[in-house]
N, C-alpha and C positions, 0 to 999 in steps of 0.2 A: 388312582395313585399307585406307583410302584411299591410292592410290599417292603422292599428294603428301605425305601424312603419314609415309610410310615414309622420307622424306628428312630428317625431323626428328631432331635429336640431343636425346634426353631426358636431363636431368640432375637428379638429386634433391639434389645438393649446392648450396650457396649460390653464386650467381654472384660474390659478393664474394671468394671464394677464388681467382678467376682474375685474374691481374694483366695479362697481355698476350696477344695472339693467338698468339705463338710458344709461350708456356708451355702454352696450351690444346692446341696442335697436338702438342707433344712429350711432355708428361707425361700419363700415364694412371694414375688412382687407382682401384683396385678397391674396391668396396664389399662388405664381407662380409655374407653372408646372416644374418638374425637367427636366434637359437637356435630350434630346432624346438619348437613347442608343440602340444599336442593341441587339438582343437576345444573340449573341455570346459574346458581351461585358459584358452583365449581368451575363452570365454563367461563364465567365473568372473571374470576380470579386468575385462571390460566391465561386468558387473553390479555389481561392487564399486565401480568408479569412478563409475557412474551413481547408485547408491543409498547408498553409504557412502564418499563422498569424504573425510570426516574420520576414517575408520577408528575408530569408537567403541570397538571391542574391543581396541585396542592397549594400553590401560591395564591390561587383565587378564592380559597375557602375563607369564609367569614369577612370578605372585603366588600365595601359598598360598591354599587354599580359603576360610579365614576372611576374608582380605583381599579376595578376590574378592566375597564376600557383602557386605562393607561398601561396596566400590566400586559394586556394583550398586544397593544401597539409596540411595547418594548420587546416582547417575545418575538414578534415578526420582524421588527427593525431594531436590532441590538444597538444601533447608533443612538437611539433615543434614550438608552439606559445610561451610557457613559458620556453622551454629548453635553448634557447640562452642566457637568462638572469639568468640562474641558477647559484648560488654562493655557496661557501664553507660554509657560514653562514647558508644558507637554508639546506645544506646537513647535518650539525650537528644536526639540529632540526629533520630532517627526519630520521636520524639514531636512535636517541633516541626513537621516536614514533614507528619506524619500529620494533625495538627490543622489545618494550613494547607490541605491539599487537601480536608479534610472541609468546610471553610467554603465551598469551591467546589463540591464534589460534591453537597451537599444541595440547593441551589437548581437546579443543573444537572440532577440526577436527576429532580426534579419537572417541570422544563421539558421535558426530552427525552421523558419518558413521555407528556406531552400531545402532543408532536410525533408520536409513534407511535400516537396515538389510543387510548392506554391510560390507566387510572386513575392519577393522579399518585403514589399510594402505591407503585405497582409500580416507579417509578423509584428510590425509596428502598430498596425490597427489593433491587433490582439493584445497589445500592451497598453492600450489607451482606454477603451470602453470597459472591459471586464474588471480592471482594478477599481473603477468608480462604482460599479455595481456591488463589488465585494465590500467596499468601504462602508456601505449602507447596511448590507445584509449579513456580513461575516461576523463571527464571534471570536476569531483569533486576533491577537494584537500583533503577532509576529509574521503571519503568513503573507508572503509577497507573491501575488498571482501573475500569471502570464503563460506564454507557450513553454512547453518542456520538451526535452529531447525524445524521450521514449514514446510519448503520445504522438509527436510529430512523425517519428519513424513508422509507427503502426498505421497511422492515418494514411500516409503516403503509400506505404507498401500494399495495404488492403485495396485502396482505390485503384492503384496502378495495375492490379490484376485484370481489370476489365476496361479501363480507360487510360489512354496514353496522355500524360500531361504535355508532351511535346506536340502530338498531332491534334489534340482537341483540348487546349488549355481552358477554354471557357466552360465546357462541360465538366472538366475535372474540378474547376473552382466551384461550380454549382454543387457538385456532389460533396465537396469538402464542407461547404456551408450547411448543406442538408444533414450530413453526418453529425456536425456540431449541434444542430438543433435536436436531433434524436438523442445524442449523448446527454444534453442538458435536460431533456424531457425525462429520460430514464433516471438521472441523478435526482432531480426534484421530486419525482414520483416516489423514489425510495425514501426520501426524507419525509414527505407528507404522510406516507403510509407507515412510516417508522419501521422500515424493513432494512435497516442498516446492517443487520447481522448477515445479510447476503454476502457482503464484501469480506466477511471474516473467513470465508472459504479460501481466500487468498492468504494462506498462512505466511508467517515470517520466513520459513524455509523456502516456500515457493517464490516469494518476492526477491529474496537474496539471490537465488539462482537465476531467476528471470532477468533481474536488473543487470547482473554481471554479464549474462549472455547478450542482452540487448546493448549494453555498453560496448562490447567488443564488435558487434555488428555495426553499430553507429560509427565507431572509429574506423572500421574497415571501409565503410562507405565513403569516408572522407579521403581515402587514398586517391580518389578521382581528382579532388581539388589539390591535394598535397603533391601529387606527381604530375599534374597537368594533363591527365588523360582525357581525351574527348569522346572516345567510343568506350562506354563502360556498361557492364551487365546490368540488367534490371532485376536480377535475382538477388536475394538477401542472404543466402546461406554462405558459409565460410568457403566451401570448395569453389563455388561459382565466382565469388568475388576474387579470390586469390588467382584462379585461373584467368580471369579477365585482366588482372593486373599484369601478370607475366606474359600474357599473349599480346600485349600492346606496349611492350618495352620501347618500341620505336616512337611512341608518342610522349614518352617521358621528357619533361623539360627541366634542364638543370637550373634555369633561372627560377622556375616555380618551386623546385625542390629546395633550393637554397633559401629563398624567402620563407617558405612554409615552415621548414624545420627550425629556422632561426627564431621565428615568432613563437613556435610551439615550445621551444626551450625557454624563452622569456616568460611565457604564460605559466608553464609548469613550475618554473623557479618562483614566480610570484605566489602561486598557489601553495607551494611548499613553505615559503616564508610565513604566510598567514596561518598555516596549520601549526607551525612550530611556535609562533608567537601570536595568539589571538588578537592582541592589541593592534597588530598590523593588518587587520581585516581589510582596510582600505586599499592595501597593495593589490590583493587579488581581485577586489571589486573594481578597481579602476584600470587594471591591466588590459582587459579586452578593449575598452574604449581607447586607451593609449595606443594599443596595437593597431586599431583601425585608423587612427589619426596618422601615426608614423608611416604605416604601409601606404596610405593614400598619398602622403607627401612624397614618398619614394617613387611611387608610380608617376606622379606628376613631374617630378624632377628629372627622372631618367626616361620618361615616355615608355614605361615598361609594358604598356598595353600593346605596343607594336613589337615586342620581343618575347612573346609567348606567355605573358601574364594576363589571364582573363580577369575582367572586372565586372562589377555588378551591372553597370549601365545606368541610364537615367531612370530615376524613381519619380512616381507621381506625387505632386505636392497636394496638400489639403487634408482635411479630416476625413474620417471614415464615411464612405458613401453608403446609403441604405442598400441592403441586399435581400430584403424579404421576398422580392419578386424573383429571386434566383433559387429559392428553396424548392426541392422536388418532393412532392407527396404522392406522386403517381408515376407510372411508366415502368420500363423494364429494369431500371436501376434502383427501384425502391427497396428491394431486398438487400442490395449491396449497402446502401446508406444506413439502413436499419441495423444491419450486422456490424458495420464499421462503428456506428454510434454506440452500440451496446458494448463492444470490446474497449473502445477508447474511453467510454464513460466509466466503466468499471476501473480501468487502470488509473485514469486521472483522479478519480474519486478516492481510490485507495491511497495513492501517493499524497494527495492534498490533506486528507484527514490524518494520516500517519505523521506528516510533517507538522501539522498544527498541534497535535497532541504532544509531540516531542518537545516543542518549545514552550507549550503551556505548562508541562511538568517542570521545566527548568525555572519558570517564574511563579510556580505554585498558583495557577488559576485553572479553571475548568473550561474545556471546549465542548460544546454540545454537538455531538456527531450528526444528529438529525438536522440541526440548524445549518451545519456546514454543508450537508448534502443539498439542502434547499438553496443555499447561497451559491454554491458552485454550479448547481443546475440552472439557476436563474441567470447567472452571468453568462453561461454558455448559450442559453436560449436567446437572451438579448444580443449576445455577441454574434450569433448566426444571422441576425437581421441587420448587423452593422459591419459586415465584411470581416468578421473575426472567425478564426477556427478554434478548436478545442483548447481551453486553458485550464490551469489548476495551480496549486501552490507548489513551487519548485523548491527543493531542499537547498540548493546552492544560493539562490536568491534570498530565501527566507533566513538562512544562516547569516548572510551579510546584513539583512535587515535587523536581525536580533543583535548582532555584534555592534551595529551602528547606533544602537540605543533606541530603537523604535518603541514608542509607548502605546500607540493605538493604531487602528486601521487607517488613520489619516495618512500614514506614510505611503500607502497605496495610491491615495488621491494625489499626493505630491508627485509621485512617480508618473502618474497619468498626465498631470499638467505639464511635466517636463517633456514627456513624449509628444504631447499636443504641440508644444512650441517647436519641437523638432520637425513634426509633420508639416507645420505651417511655414517655417522659415529656413530650416537647415537641410532639407532633402538634397539640394544640389551638391552638397559637400560629400555625399556618399557615392556619387556617380563613378568615381575612379577607385573605389575601395576594391582591392583584389579578393577574388573568391577564395584564394588559398588561405588568407588570414581568417576568414569565416570558418573554414574547415579546421584550422588550428584552435579556434575558440570552442568549437563543438567538442573536439577531442579532449581538451582540457576540462570541459564541463562534465563529460560522462565518465572520466577516469575515476571520479569519486564514487561512482555507483558500484564499483567492484570492491566488495567488503570481504577480504580474505579472513580477517580476524573473526567475523561473525560466522563464516563457513566453518572455520576450525572449531569454534565453540559448539556449533551444532553437532559436529562429528563426535565431540567428547560426550555430549549429553544424550543424543538420540541418533543411532545409526540409520534408522528408517527415514527420519527427517532429513538427514544428510543425503540419502539416496534421492529424496524428492528434490532437494536443491540441485544435485548433480544432473538429474533428468531434465529439470527446467533449463539448466545451463546448456547442456548438450543439445536438447531439443531446439532451443532458440538458434544456436550457431550452426547446426547441421541440417535442420528441417526448415523451420520458419518461426517467426516471432509468435504467431497465433498457435502453431503446432506445439511449440515448447511450453507455452502457457497452458494449453489444454491438457497435455500430458501431466504436468505438475499438479494441476487442480484435480485431475482424475485420480492420481496417486494419493493426494491428501484425503480425498473423499473415501478411497479404499481403506486408508489407515483408520479413519473415523469408524467405518463400518466394521473393521476387524476388532477395534476396541469395544464396540457394542456387542458383537456376536461372540467374541472370545474374551470375556472379562477375566482379569487376573485374579487368581485365588492364592491365598497364602496360609500356611500352617502356623498358628500362634503358640507361643510358650510363655511361661511366667518368668519375669526377671526377679531373681531371688531377693527376698526382703522387701518387695514392693507389691502393690496391687496392679501392676502394669503388665499387659500382655502385648508382645511384639512378635514380628516375623522371625521364625527360627533361623532362616537363612541369612538374615541381615544382622541379627544381634547374637553375638557369641554367648552372652550371659543368660540368654533366655533358655528355659528348659521345659520340655513337655510335661503335662500333668498325666500321671499314670491312669489308664483307663478312659481317658478323654482325648478325643480328636477335635481340636478347636480350629475351625476354618473361617477365614475372613474373605468375603466376596467384595471386591473393591470397585464395583460399578453397579448401577441399577439392573434389576432383573426384568426382562421383558420376553415376549414370545420368541424373539430371535435367538436367545441364548439359553433357554430353559433346558433343552435337550443336551447341549454341551455341558451345562453345569451339573446335570444329573450324572452324566458319564464321568466328568472330572471328579466329582465327589466320591463316586464308587471306586475310582482308581486310587484316590487318597486312602480309602478304607482298605483296599487290597494291599497297598504299600505298607500301611500301618501293621496289618496282620503278618506280612512277610518279615518285617523288622522284629515283630514279637517272636516269631518262630526262630529267627537267628539268634535272639538273645535269651532263649529259654534255658540254655545250658549254663549261662553265666549269672542270670538273674531270675528271680521268681516271676513267672509270667502273670501279668495283671489282667490281660484280656480287655478288649475294647467294650466299654459299657455305654458310652454316650458319644454322639457326634453333635457338637455345638456349632451353629452357624452364626457368625457375627454379620448381621445385615445392616449395620449402622450406615453404610454407604448407599443403601437402597432407598428409593423414594416410592411411596405408594405400596399397595399390597400385592406381592407377587402371586401370579396365577400359574401354578406349576402344571 
C-alpha cells in the first residue's frame, strides 16, 4: 500500500453521523462483521438478485400442489388470471376500443408492409394472428400490437442490401419471415432466461435520437409516393434520398402531389385535433380509414389510375396461409436473417415494453417485462409460420386503444376479428386505393416519433446524453439506420465505462447548526472542518478505478495544503490531520 495512503482513515459509515471534531476523536463505533456465508450462498444471492429481482417463485411458497399448478398456469397464460372475472361490461368497452384500433390498424398494416418492401396483404396478415397470440400471453391491458413503422423500415432496408424485392420477391418474402422467426426466438429467449436488462443499453437518450432520425428517413422515403416518382433510390441516407428526388423532377406528377398533400393536411389536422382534445381520439383513429375510403372513391370516380395515380392493385382474399415451409435455417442468407432478426427484435422489444409500461403507469398496474418478452417473442415466432412479419406494440395504436377505454387484452382479439372479416370479404374494396394516401398515412404516424421537448430536457440535464441523442439522430439520417443505432449504443456504453472508471468525488463540509455534511461546491452554507479533509466517493470502488482514486485523493490533499499556505497570513494554520473517506456509496470491500 502507498505510504501516504496508510495515513488515511477509512470510514464505511456515513459522515453525517459525525457532529464535531471532538466526537470523532473521542467516540469509536465498532462495526460488526457480517454473518459468515459460504461462496455458494454468496453466488446464489448474487444470481438471484441479477436474474430474479422480482422473486417470481414467492407466490408458490406455502401453497398446496393444486394451487401451485393453477398459479403456474396463470403465470404462463395471464388470460387465465383475469379471464374468470371478465364481464359483459368489460366486453362492451373492449369491443368499442377493438373496433376503433381496427380502423387504424387496417390502413397502417397495408402502409407499413409497403414500407418493408413486402406485399400489402402481409401487413393485414400481421394484424390478425399476432394480436390473438398476445391476447392470451400478454400482460398489458392497453398494448395494441401489429406492424410498426421503424421495424418495417429496418427489416426492409437490411434485407434489401443483399436481395432485391423487385427482382426476387419470393426470396425476399422468405427472408422476411425467417428474420421474424429469429426475432421472436431472440425475444422469447431473453424473457425465459430473464435477460431483460440487455435492452436497457438502449437508453432513453439513444431512443429519442434514433426514433427522430428514423422518422425523418421514413418520411423522406414517402416522397416517392407523394411525388409520384417511379425511379427512386434504394439508399436510406438523407443525401441519397434528396438527390434522387431532385434528379427525377421530370417524373413528378401534379395529380399525385395534389392528392397526397391534401390528404396529408387532413390527417395532420385530425392528429392535431386529437392531441389538443383527447376526447376526440376517434378523429385521429378514424382519419386514416376515412382517407382510404375517400381516396378510393375519388380514383374510381375520375379513373385517376389512368392519369398518373398509382394504386395498390388486386389483393389476395382469405386468411393467412401457412409459411413454415418458407423459413430459411441454412444457406448463404442465414447470417443476414439472423442479423436482421437480432436488430429488429431488439428495437421492437424495446418499443413494445416501453409503450406497455407507459400506459400501465397511467392506470396504476404492473407489467411484467419478462412476460412481455415471452409474449412478443411467441407471437413473432407463431407469426413467422402464418405469413406475418415482425410485430410489436405501437405507441400510436396503443394510445388510441387506451383513450377508447380498453379494459383488457380482448381489444386485440376484437381488432383481429375485424381484420379477419376484412381479409375474407372486403379485400376487393382496396384494389383502387392510391399509394399516395398510404404514404400520407405513414408520414402522419411517424411525425409523433420526433420528440423535441424530450431532447431539450436532456440538454438541460446531461450534455453527454444529449450528445448521444444527437449522434443517434445524425447517424441515422446521414449513415444508415443500423449505423446510427450502433454509434449511439457505443457512446452510451462508453459513458457507463467512464462513470465506472472515473467515479465522481466531492469535498464535504458541515452545514452550521446541524449534523449534516454536504458538498462544499453545491451548498453555500457548508463549511470545511479545520484539520479534516472529508471526501465522498460517489460510486463503487473496483479494480478499474483504484489507481484513479488514489491519484485524485492525493491531488485533493495537495490542493488542501496549497489553500492552507495561502491562508496562513490571515488565519492560524491548522494543518491537515486526517483524511476521511465517506464510502457509503460503495458496495463490498474495496481492494486497494
